[in-house]
N, C-alpha and C positions, 0 to 999 in steps of 0.2 A: 936444742929446741931446730925442730925441724921447718924448714920452710911451710909454710901452708898452700897445696897445689888451688891452685884458681881452675873451678869445673868449666870448663869454655869447650863447648865443640869446635874439635877443628881447628883449635889455636895453641900453640904452646905457652907456657905462663910465662916467658918471657919476651916474647914478642910484643912491641909496643903497639899499643891499639892506633887503629886510625880514628880520623875526625867522625861524627856522627856520617852516617851514610842515609841518603834520601828515603831510604825506607824506615829508618830508626825514628827518622823526624816524624814519618806517618805516625808512629806509635805513641808518639807525646799526648799524652791527654794534657787538661788541666787540673791542676789544683783546686779545689775548691775554698771558696774562703770562707770561714766559718765566722768568724767574728774581729775587730778590730777595738785597739784601744789607740785612741788620737783624734786632736781636731785640728786642722789648721787655721788657727785663730789670729794668721797675719793677715789673710785674705779678707777685703773689705766685704761688711753687709753679705758675709756668706753663711751664716747661720740664722735659718729660714723655719720657721713654725706653717710647717702645710695647712690650707684653707678647712684638713678634714678634722684639725684640733689634734691627731692622734701623732703626727709623723713629724720628727723633726729633719731636717735636712741638711749637713753641711759636707765641705769638700775636705779629703785626706791623702793628698798627694793625687796620682792621677786620679783615685775613687771618689764619686760621690758616695756618701753614708746616708740611708736611710733608716732611721731608727723609732721602731715603734715603743712609745712613750708609757701602754699600756701594758702590753703583751711583752715590753722587754726582749723584744727581737732586733736584729739589723738584717737590713738588705743592700745590695750594691747596685751602681749602674757603674759599669767599668768599659769605656773604650776610648779614651785620651790616652797617649803615648806619653804626655808630660803633665806636669802640677796643673790640675784647677785652679784661673786666676779668676774667676769671677761666675754668680749662679744667681738666676732667680725664677721666680714659678709665676705661671699666668694668675689673675685672679681668679680664675674657677679650681685654680689646683689641678686642672687635666695634664699640663706641659710644664715641662722644665727645660731651661734652657741652661747651657753649661759652655764657658769660655775657658781657652787654656792657654798658658804661654809655652814659647817655643824656643829657638837657638836663631842667632841672627839670621835673616836671609830667608828663613823657611815658613811655610804658613802656616799659621794657629788656626786651629780647626774650631767651631762650633757644632756643639750636637744638642739636638732636639730630643728630649725624651717623652715618651709616654708615662706617665706615674702610674696607672693602672697595670698595665703590661709590664711594667718595669724594662722595658726595651727601647733603644735609639730608635726613632723614624725617619730623621734627616742630618747629615752630618753638611754644614755650610762653611765654606771654604773660601774667603777672600782676603782675611784680615793677614797681613805677618807679622811675626815675634811674638805677639800676645795680645789677650782681646782683656779691655778692661773694664768695660763695663756691659751692661744688658736691659733691656726694657720692652716689656710685651706692653701691646694697646689695650687699650679696654674691652673690646670684645675677641682677642686673642687673634684678630686677623693679622695681624703684621709685631715684628718684631723689630727692634731698632739694637744695632750693635755698634759698641767702638772700637775702634784699634788703638795698641800703644802708643808711647812715642816715638816710636823710628815708624807706625803707620799712619796713625791719627787722622783715618778716615772714618767717618759715619755712614752708613750701609743700612737700608731699609730694607726686611725680606718680608715675604710672602709667606705665614707658616705654612698652609695647608700642603704646597707645593714644594718647598725649602729653597726657593728659588730668591734670587736679590733683586727688587725692582730700580733700587735706584742709589747710586753713593755719591759723597763728598768729601772734599778736606772738612775736616771738623771746625779749623781756626786756622790763624798762622801762626800761633802758641799750641801747646798742649791740650787738648783735653782731657779729662778724666774722669767724667759722670754725664749720664744721658736720662732720661728722665720722658716717657710718653705723659699726656697730661689727663686726667680724669674723666673728663665728659666729649673726647670726640679722639676720634682716630686719625687725626690728620694736622697734629700740633704737637711739637717734642719741644723740650729744654735741653740744653747741654752746658757743662758750665766745666771751668780748666786753668789755666796759667793764664790770668789776668784778664780773663773774658767769662762773660756768659752770654748762649746766644740763642733766640727763640727759632724757632723752622714751623716754616709749613710746608707739609706735604701736599705737594700734586701729584696725584695719582695716574693724571690723564696724561699730562705732559712727560711723567715720571722724572720730576725734579724736586730737590729738597731746594726751599727758598731763605735764606736767613737773615734776620735781624735783631743788629747787635742792641743789648742792655747799656745804655750809658751808665759807667759806673763814676761819671766824674774823672776827681783826682783819686778817687779810692782805688788800691790796689791789691788784690787776693787773690789767690789760689784757692780756688772752690775745689771742694772734694765730694760733697754729698749735696743731692738737691731732693727735697719734699714739697709737695706739690697739695695745696687745699682741697676741701671734697668740691667748691666751686669753681675752680680753677679759677681763682683772683690773683692769687697771691703764690710765689715761691719763696721757700726758704733755703738758701746755699750755707752750708758751712763750708769755713775755712781754715786752715793751715796756721793762722793768725792766731784764731780760738774765739772768734765773732761769727755771726751771723747775719749775713746779708739779705735783707726782705725786696722781694722784685714784683713790681705790679706786673701782671702777665698781659693784659690787655693793651697794654701801649708799649711795655718794654721800656718801664722807667724803674730806676732806684728810689727807695721809700726810705730805709732807715737801716743802720746798723744796731745788734745790740747782744750780748747785757753790754754795759759799760765797760766794767772790769773782765779783759777776756781771761777766757779758761786756757790754761797752759797745758803748750805742745798741740793744741789746735784742736778744733770738732772734725773730730772722726767719721761719725753716724747720728744720722737721726730719725725720729718718727714722729707722726702728729696722730694726736690722741683727740677721741669725737667731739669734747669740747674745746678744741682749737688750741689747746695746751701742746707744745713742744716737748718732747723728751729728747736728749742730746747726750750723745757719749763722747768722750773726751780722750786725748792719747795720755793724760797722767792718771786716769783711773777714776773720774768723776762720772757719775750719770746724775743728770739736774734734770729736772721738770722745771720750763720757761712759762710763765702765766701769758694766755693771750690777753689781748689789748696792751697791759702794761707792760708786758714783755721784758718783767723782771725774774728772777731764779726763786721760784715757790718751796721749792725740795731739792734737797741732793744727796748722795752718798757715796762711798767708796768700795772700788773695787780693786782686785791687785791683778797689775798689767792694764796697757791702752785699752778703750772699749773699742771693737770694730765691728759688733751685729749687736744691733736688737730686734726681737721677734715677737711682737706682741702678740695677746690671745685674742679670742672672736670679740670676747666681749671686754676687752682693753681692761681686766683689772688687774693682769699680770704680765710682763713679758721673760722672755730667756734673753741672758745677754752676755754674749762671747766674746773673749778678751784677747791681746796679742801674745800673753803668756799661757794660752792654751785651756782656761779656765772657762765652764760654763757656770751661769749663775741662774738662778731663779728669783724674781724680783717682784714685789709687792707694789703695784703704781701708787695705790695710796699712803700707804707709809714710808715706801722708797726704802724697803729692807731688802738685801741682797742675802741671799743664802746660798752657798757653794753645792751643784749639783754633780758635776763631772770636774774630773782634772786629769791631764796627762803631761809627759812629757813638751817641752815645745823648742829642746834644740835636739842636735843626735845623741843618739844610745850608742853605747860602746861595748854593752855585753849581757846577756841573757843567761842565765841559770836557773835550774829546778834543784829541789832538794834531793839527797838520794833517794830514789823508789817513790816518791810521793809527786803525783802529778797537779794537786789541786790547788799551788802555789807555783808561784814563778817570780823571780827578783830580774829587775834590771837598773843598770847604770846610766848614767848621763852626766850631765855639767852638772856641777854644783849638789846633784842628789842621788839616793839609792831608794827604788821605790820596788815592796813587793806588793804583787798582782792577787787576786782570786781568780785563777784561770775561767771560772764557770760563769760567775756575775760580769767578771770585764771591771771588777772595783777594784781601787785602790785599797789595802789594808795597811801598809805602813808607808812612811815617807822620812827618808833619814838625809837632812843637809846639812853641808859642810861650805859655807860660804865662800864663793873666790876660790875653790877650788874643784878639779876635774876628776870624776871618780873614771879609772881607765879599764876595771878589771872589778869581779866578786865571784865569790862563790860561795856556798854553804857548808859547814862541817858535816862531815858524813852522820854524825847524830845529831845533827838538827838545834844543835845548842847557840851556835853562833854565824853569824853572817860574816866573812872576810871580807875586806876590800883595800883595793890600792889605788892610792889618789896619787896625784901631779905634786904635791909637796915633797914626796920620797915617804911616805909614812903608808904604813899597814894598818888600818884600823879595824877592829872588830865589834860588833854589835849585838846586842841581843832580838831573837828577831821576834819577838810580840811587842816588846815595849820600844824597842830602838835604842835602847840606852848603851852610851860607849861604854865597853867590857874591857879593852885593853889596846893601848896603841903601841906599834914600835917604831919608836925614831929613827929616821936618817938609816930606814932600812936601803933603800937606792938612793945613789945621790941627784936624780933628775926626775925622779918620780919611776912610780912602781906600777910596770905595766903588764903583768902577765901573773898569778896566781896559780897554786894548786893545794890541796889539802888531800894530806894521807888518811888511809880508810883507818887509822887507830886512831886518829881527831890527834895526835902526839907531834904532827909536825904541817909546816908549810912551806911548799917551795915557792919562792919568788923569784921575778926576773925585773930588770930594769929597762931605764930608757938608753944606757951605756953599754948593755950587753951582761950585766953579772949576774949572776945564777946564785942565787940562795938559798940554805937550809935553815928556815928557824924551830928550834923545840918549844913546843908549846905547854907551859908546865900550870901548874893549878894558880900560882901566884905569879911564875917570872916566864918571861919570854927570850930566850937567848939564843944567838947565831951559833947553828952547828956549823956550816962549812959556807964558804964563798970560792964559787968555780967563776976561774973569767978568764973564757976562752973567745965568747963571740965579741966583736967588734962593734957590734952595732945593738939597736933595740932588738929586745925578746918580745917578739907576739904574742907567743902562748907556749903554756908549760901544761902536761901530760904527764899522769905519776899511774906504774902499774898498778895491777889489782892489790898487788903482795907488797906493795911497798918498796919493794927491791931497787927501782928505777925508776926516773923522769926522764922525759926527752923535752927537749927546751928547742924552740923553732924560731929563727933570727932573720930579721934584716939584712944581716950581711951573707945569706947566700948559705948558710949552713944551719943542719940539724943535729943536734949532739944529744946522744944517751949516756944518760950519768948514772952511774954504780952510786947508790943512795948509802951503802954500807961502808965502802971503801973512800967515798967522796974522790971518785977521780970519772975522767971521762973512758966510758967504755966504746963507744963506736960514733963514728961522723957521719953523716950524710951533706956529701955539696952539690949544688947544682947553681947553675945562671941566673937567679932569680931573687927576690926579697920574700921570705917565707911569711906569709902571715897568719896560718892556721895548721894545726898537727892534730890527727887522732890515731890511738891505738885502735885496728879490729881487737872485739873482744875475745878474741882466743889471744892475741897478743905476738901472733908470729908475723903480723905485716903491719906497717905504717901508711897512714895515707897523707901526704900533704899538697899545701896549696900555696898560690903566692902570685906576687906581680905577673908573670908569663901565661896566664891563663891556664895553666896545666895542672893537672891532680895526679900527684905520681904516688903508685904503690910501691912500697920500700919494704924489702926483706928486712927484719932485725935482728937476723942471724948473722949474716955478714955486710950489711948495707947494700945491697946490690937494687938496682932498680929495676922492677919486675915489670911495670905499666906504665904508661903514661898516656891520660886522657887530654882531648881537648877540652876543658871545661868550660870555655868561655868565647863567643867572637868577638866581642871588644870588653875590654875593664878586665883590671885585676878581680882574682876570686881573694875574698877576704874571712868567710867562713866554712866551717865543716862541722856538720853531726853525725855521727852512728846510729844505728840503730839498735838495741840488744845484742840481736842473733848476729848483726852482722850484715845483713842479707843486704840491707839499703843504706843509703846516705844521702842526707843532703849538702848540698854548697849555696852559696849566693854572694853577690860582690856589686862590683861597680855597674855591671850589666842591668840591676837593678831587680834580673828574675831567680826565683828560689828554684832551684832546680832538684826534683827526687833521681835518683842513681839507681840501680841493678848494681850490688858491689862487681860479684861474678861476670854480670854479662859486660858490662861497663859502659852502658848503655841509659841516656835518660829517658826515664820512664812516664814523667811529669812534671808540669813546673806552674808556677807561680805566679800571677803576672797582680801588681797592686803597687809596688812600691814606688816612689816616685825620687826618692835618693840612695844613693848607695847600700846597699844590704850591709850592716856593718858585723850581725851576730846571727845567729840562726840556733835552734835547738830542738832534738826531737825530745818529747815528753815520756816520762819514763815508762807509760804505759804505752806505749807507741801509736796512741790514736790520734795525735794531731801534733803540727809543728808549729814552732813559736818563732818567727822573724822580726829583726827590727834594724830600721831605716836612718839612714842621716839625716833624713827629716822630722824625723821625732814619732813616727810611726809605730805602732806594736802591732803584728798581725798574727791570727791563731789559723794556720791551715788544716783543713782533715785529711788526716792520712787516706788514700784511698784502701775502703776494706779489705780490697784483693790482698794489700800487701801485708794488713797487720798481721795476721799469724804468721807469716814468715818472719816478720820482723820482731816477736814474741819469743819463738823458738830457744831452745836452748843451746848454748856455743858446745860443740861436741868438743 
C-alpha cells in the first residue's frame, strides 16, 4: 500500500498543519439546521401553543424550536450560548421571551424575539447564573424577569426599548415564579420558598413595592402561579402537592386544596374558562379540579412528571409535556391523553445508518435503542432493556439485524422491523461492551470492551462463537472500524494507542501511539490513511502502511473531541465534541469549512448520511439534530474513490 498523497499547495504531506489562521476563520460558514428531534421536557412550562393555534414552541438545548403543526415544518430561534431555562409568549403572540442558564458568576441573557420575523429584537442582560421565570404584562409593554437562587432579583423591563426600569431582591428566600395580573399593567405576584409576595409597580418613581401574603403556620415552596380572569384570586401550586388559594385584593390566604395531596408536587397548572383548574403533577397525573368545591373531577396518567400544559384557544384540548420528553395531546372533556411526540430524554451514545440507506437511522441511549424516519422525524421502533445502558449500535450490512453493545457485557441483536430479540452473546465483555463493528459478509462482529479486550465473533444461523480474543489495550476501547475487504480492523482506546489487527491471522499488524485518550477513528475511503481524535483536541492523520503521523490539526479550541465521520469520497469529514460545535472539514486542505451551532451538551456522536446530503449529530442533552450538507460540497462528497 502506498501512502495516499495529500493534494496540498505548497505543503509537504508530513508537515503538521497550523491551527486555523484568521483567513480560514473568515471562510467558515454556518451549517443550516434542517430539523431536530427532541424536546427538553424538564424546563417548566416550556411547551407553549402560540395564539395562532398552528405553532408549538419549546426549547431544546440552546435552541428554541417553532414547529408548525399543520405544515409539519420546523424553524429555529438561535442566539443563546447555553441551555434555555424558561420561555414565554406575549398574549397577542407577537413577542417571545426566553431566558437561559449559564455558569456561576456569569451573566445570563434574556432574548426578546419577534415571532413573525423569527429574529432577535433585544438582548436583556442583568441577571447572573440563570433566569427562572418570565411574564409579559397585559398590553406587552413590560416584561418581568426573575433570577435564579444565586441572583434572586426581580426586574421589570420596558419591552419596546429593551431597557430595565427597576429591579429589587425578590425575597429573603429563593423565588421561583412571577406573574403579571390580567387586568392591570402595574401589579405582579411572585412565589417561592415559604413566601408569596404581591408587588405594586410604581412607574413614576421606578419602584417595586412588596406586600407579603400572610400564610400563617403554612410553610410551602411555591412553583407555579395562575391568576383568575378577574384578578380576584391566585392559585399557587406547591412542591408539597397541594394548591394555595390567595385573595389578591388584600393579600390574604384563603385555603389549600385538595385534601389528599398529589404525590411529587404540583409542577404546572392552568385555568379553564369555567373556572376549573387543570393541574400537572410530578408523578405524571393530570387532574381537573372543579371550581367552587375544589375537588378532583377527573384525572389521567401520563409517562413522566408533567412540566407543561398548553391549552388550545377553544379550551377543548391541550398539549402536555413531560419530564421524560413526551408530548401528549389531551381531550379536556374526557381527560384522555394520546402520545404525539417522543424522543430521548437522556444522553445519546451513538448514531448509525444502515449501509447505503439514508431514509432511517438508529440512536442508542440509556435503556433504549430507537430507529427514526429521517424525513418525518418520527420514531419507527423502540427497543428497551430496563436498567441497562446501550453504548454502541450498528446495522448488519444486509440490514437484517440491529447489533448493540450493553453495559451488562452482552451483545444483543434485534430484528429491525419488529424489534424482537434475535440472539444474545452473553458475557461478551466483562464490564460492558463499548464498541462494535460488523463485517461486510455479515458473518463476523468485532467488539471492544470496557477493560480493553477486542474480540471477534463468528455469527452463524443458529450459533454465535468467539473466533479470537485480542488483549493488548489496557483501557476502554472507544471505537472499532473494519476495512472494506474484512481483512483488518482498527481499534481506538483510552490507553493512548490505536491498534490495527489482522483478522485472518488474529494478530496485531500495526500500532499507533499518542499521549491522548483516543475517542474516535475512521478509515479514509481508499484505506491508505486513518483519522483519529481524542482528549487532546487534535485530529490526527496517520499512514496505515507504516503508522507514521502525517499531519495534526487543531480540532477544537476547548474540550475534547469525541466523534468523527467521513464522506463517501473522503473529501470532507465532520467532528464534534465537548465544544458543542459540529465542524465540517475539508480533508485535503485541513480547514474547517462550516460549523453547526445548536447543541447545549457535548456532541457524543455524528454521522454523515450515505447519500451525503445531511449530517445527524447527537448530544449529551438528548437532542438529535439534522444538518443540511452545504450543496457545494455534496458533489465532491459523492465522487468515486480513486
